[in-house]
N, C-alpha and C positions, 0 to 999 in steps of 0.2 A: 491454600498454598502460596506462602506471601513473596514476592517477586520481590520486594526489597531485598528478602536475603539473598536470592538466588542471582539476580542480577546481576552480570561482570560490571566488575568495576575499576578495573587496572587498564583495560584496554580504551581510546578514546571513542567515543559514540557521538554521533550528530543523528537526532531523530526531528526526520524530516514528516511533519503529518499534515494531514489536508483533505478534504472532499474530493470528489471523482471528477474527473479532467480538470483539475485545479493545476495538471503537469507537471508534478511534485515526481513522478517517475523520471523524467527524461532530466529533469535538473537535478536528482538526487544522484542517478548516473553520474551523470558530468561533474558534478562537484566529488565523488569519489574517485572519477578519473583523474581528475585536477591535485587531488590528495595524496593519490596513491594508496587511497584505504580499499577496504572490501566493500560490498552492498549489497543490501538486502531489498528486495521487493515483497515486503508482507503481503500485500493484494495478490500477488502472484499464487503465494499460498493458498489464499481463501478460493481464488478462482480454478487451481487447481483440483480441488478439492470437488467446486460447484461443477466442477466437467466431469469428474468422476461419478458425481452422484447422478449426473444427467445422463450419463451412459449407463451405468446400472440401471436406471429408471425408480430410483429411490424418492421417496415423498419427500416433500421440503420440511414435513414436519416431523420425519423418522429421525429424532435427534441421536438415538442410538447408534441406528448404522452411520448416520455420517461423523459421527463423533469417531468410529471407530476405523473409517476412511481416512481422515484428518489423521489419526494416529499411526499410520501406517503407509504416509505418502512416499512411493519409489521417485521420489523428487532429485533434480538437480540443474543448474544452471553450467553453460559451459557457451565461451564465444559469444555471450550477448541471447544465448538461445535458452528454452524452457524445456526441461525433458519430464516426460512420464514413462517412468522406465525407460525404454529406449527409444521411444516417440516423440520427436519434437512437436510440441503440443504448442508452440509459440505464439498463431496463431490464434488456434482453436480457444485458446484460453481469453482472446479479447474481442470474443462477441458480446453483444448485446445479452443475448440468453443467459450467458456464463456471468456476465457481470452482475446481471439481476439476482440469478440463483447463488452467485456470493454474498451478496448484503444479504440475502434472504439467512445464510447458513451460518452466515459471520453473528447472527443475532442470539445464536444458541452457545450459551456459556461451556456446555463440556466442548462443545467443537472447537471454543478458543483455548480451552485448557490444554486440548489435545495439540493442539499446534505453539504451544508455549516453547518446550522445550528444543523442537525443529528451529525457532526464529533465534532463541538465545544462542543455539550452536553456531551461528554465523558472524558471532561476535568474537573475533581473532585480531592479534595485531599485525599493521601498526593500527588500526583503526576500521570502523564501521561507519559507513552512513545505511540508515535505515529508514524504510520510507512505509506510510502507511495511514492508521485512523489512529493506535493508540501505543505510538512508538514511545512517545512523549509520557504519556499518562501512564500505561501500565507496565508494558515489556522492558522497557530501559528508563524508568523514573529516575534515574540517577547520569543520564545521559549528561557529557561536557556542553552540548549546544542544543537547543529544541528552536525548532521553527514551525510554526503553523503558516502552511502555503496555500492559499484559497485564491478567490476570483469571483466575481459575478455569475450566476445562473447563465446568462446570456450571453455572454466571454466563453463560458465552458463548453456549451451547446454548440458554438460556432466553433469551438476547436475540434470538437468531436466530431461533428458533422465534417469540417474539412479533412479531418483524418479519415475519414470512412470513403468520403469519395477518392482521395488519392489510391485508397486501397480499391478501387472498385466496384464500393458496396452501394448501392441508391440507401437512400437516407431521407428522413420527414425533420424537419429542424423543430417543428412543433412538438415532435413526439420525442423527440431525443430531450427538449427542456422539460418536457413533463418527466420524463421518466429521472433526470438528473435531481428535480424536485424532490419526487417520488425518494429516493435514495438517499439525498441529503435528509430529508424529514427521517427516515427508517434509522438512517445511520445516529442520528442525533437522538433518537427517542428511546433507543432500544437500554435495555436494562443493564447488558453486559458491555462492558469497555465501551459506553457511547463516543461518536465523534466528537471532541472538543479541545480546543487549544490545553496544552498544558499552562499551569498557573505561571510558570516561571519561562515560560515561551516568547519568542518573536514572532509576531503576526505580520506575515509578508501578504500583501494585496498583491498578485500579479496580473490583474485585469488591462493593465496598461506597461506592462513590461513584457520585452520578447524573452526567449528561452536564456541567451547568453546574460542578459543583465538581471534578471532573476539569479543565474549561477554566481555571478558576480557578486550581489546581495548577501548571499549566502556565506560566498569567501569572506568577505567583510567583516560578517559577523562573526565569522571562527578565527580572524586575523585577532579582532578585540579582547576574543577569549585566549590568545595565544595559541589555538589548533592550526598548525601549516603544516 
């Protein structure tokens, strides 16, 4: 399948890629809100697949079964919440277990292929802000703006640690750091759509930036490209 042929070209698309805990989800959502665009959290689709796999007790290497689940996800996004069927699983998919499984199932090309059409369906007027690992390189190669949002492993571990504590979840910063390093390695070295900046992406290091500063930096990039 040639994604260049089927990727929507008329609707404005802003692709924001980056590693785990780089803040791209929060930033992308706010950029979409500021521009009045639709928002796609592609990572949530992999986490939904991972959650379904965990609940069904399917082995992480049973590619056929996982791809089948991914191809028929009964998912929806409503009012900032993520639903699997009629169940609000917004918190369930954000666990470390679901995140680790998501990184593993995402390495399988048949699983990624099964989710392509679902991701493309989010591209609707007046525009779309899509965040993930391969939005600018594979899913929306013709995106009007491509940003690779990153941050140091230490900063990302601190952010994740703070998030978990705020939710009342105990965490170990050293384990979180090692987890992030392993996910980075797995995501960057996989054969299927590895995590990497698109050749024409703007690399934005948010290590020393707050959320609003990152949002404004991306809006400035969009302004330069006459996206407003």
